[in-house]
C-alpha positions in Angstrom: 134.2 123.2 179.0 133.7 123.0 183.3 136.1 123.6 185.1 138.6 120.6 186.1 141.8 122.1 187.7 144.8 120.1 187.9 147.2 122.6 189.9 146.8 125.9 191.6 147.8 129.5 189.9 150.4 131.2 190.6 150.2 134.6 191.7 151.1 136.0 187.9 148.8 133.5 186.5 146.0 134.8 188.4 147.1 138.1 187.7 147.4 137.0 183.0 143.5 135.4 184.1 142.0 138.3 185.5 143.0 140.3 182.6 142.1 137.8 179.4 138.5 138.2 181.3 138.4 141.6 181.6 139.3 142.6 178.3 136.5 140.0 177.2 134.2 141.7 179.2 135.3 145.4 178.2 135.6 144.1 174.7 134.2 141.2 173.7 137.4 139.5 172.8 140.6 138.0 174.4 143.7 140.2 174.5 146.4 139.0 172.2 150.2 137.6 173.3 152.1 141.0 172.8 148.7 143.2 175.2 149.4 140.2 177.7 153.1 140.9 177.7 152.8 144.6 178.3 150.1 144.8 180.8 151.7 141.9 182.8 155.4 144.0 182.4 157.1 140.8 180.4 159.8 141.4 178.7 158.6 139.3 175.5 155.7 137.2 174.4 157.5 134.2 174.8 157.2 134.7 178.4 153.1 135.5 178.1 153.1 132.5 175.5 154.2 130.0 178.7 151.7 131.6 180.7 148.5 130.8 178.1 150.4 127.4 177.9 150.3 127.3 181.8 146.4 128.2 182.2 145.6 125.8 179.9 147.4 122.8 180.4 146.0 123.6 184.2 142.4 123.6 183.0 141.7 127.3 183.6 141.4 128.0 179.8 140.8 127.0 176.3 142.8 127.8 173.4 142.6 126.8 170.1 145.4 125.9 167.9 146.7 128.4 165.0 143.2 130.5 165.6 144.3 134.3 166.9 143.0 135.4 170.3 141.5 131.7 170.9 141.7 132.1 174.6 138.5 132.0 176.7 138.2 131.1 180.7 136.2 128.2 181.2 133.2 127.7 183.0 133.5 128.3 186.9 137.0 130.4 186.8 135.4 133.4 187.3 133.6 132.0 190.5 137.0 130.2 191.4 138.5 133.7 191.0 136.0 135.0 193.3 136.7 132.3 196.0 140.1 134.0 195.7 139.6 137.4 196.6 137.3 136.1 199.4 140.0 133.9 201.1 142.0 136.9 200.8 140.1 139.0 202.3 139.1 136.6 205.7 143.2 136.1 205.4 143.4 139.8 205.9 140.7 140.3 208.0 142.1 137.2 210.7 145.5 138.9 210.7 144.6 142.3 211.3 142.5 140.8 215.0 145.5 138.7 215.8 147.7 142.2 216.1 
């Protein structure tokens, strides 16, 4: 599946997405809801599930139903996140120059 974004990311959704990618790169598999909740300091797994559902609905990840740890970022997500990083750096640079 290739990235087809329907809506932008909230800051928290971006953090969850980056955590998923990090876990896959480091361990070879995505985190469970409990790990996401702990990392993001979300009180319940339901809160973590809502972020996952939003990311899937918006087209950033694909999720298979009833399969444990079946969450994967779609192709192109890492490049999109890198673009977000670059934009933030540029905006910070511009703010520094204005002062």
